[in-house]
Steps between C-alpha positions, in 0.01 A plus 500: 500500500856388550812659343876532566633836619855602588395827663572534872267731683451572869187273485611228259809292447606402142359170379162376398224751562126443527206735444133417533181641349140392495481548126778434237502878406555617858517698703819306618626489857843623593778246436608252763817294480391130513850366438841644571799263444682613816210548736327177393816282500518435131861609460736205559196261525348498148650815350880503453717777656782597274857411607675739558411738673408263781611151585314215330178428691330256263566240231221623269721625216697318244874594508482712183223722658637528854554875465139558376259588768149350490197717503118483524281589211197391286242425767192324356187398696389134497139606528336160531661458849379835632275469805320738729348464847216740572503421867866605556512748217807341351595404146778257407656494162780305329727649238809427302822704517815476279840517675757552210781317691421225519288554188174340619147562633399461858142475641417754762203525742361825648212552742358847545248645738223708335334806628199429721 
């Protein structure tokens, strides 16, 4: 399961969280941050940083939205591209994420190591 979360905890940065379960009804794992705009270099690359407070670092925004910061929300799995490798214990999945400014969707890729 993927979802957006703005909470900041000692274990997780705000962003897109992932939880796993063997069955849809759980029990669910603890959340893990799979995307954080600052840690994962989304800000100023494909998510606009508002001007001000900082200097302009991107040309992603139209002039009328330059003061609106982008964000990350609405993660959706693209399940047909999900793969797993039993030998290495990894799973790779692709998912979409909206960014608000610019108002678009980006395709993300995450690989996780399962418990062995």
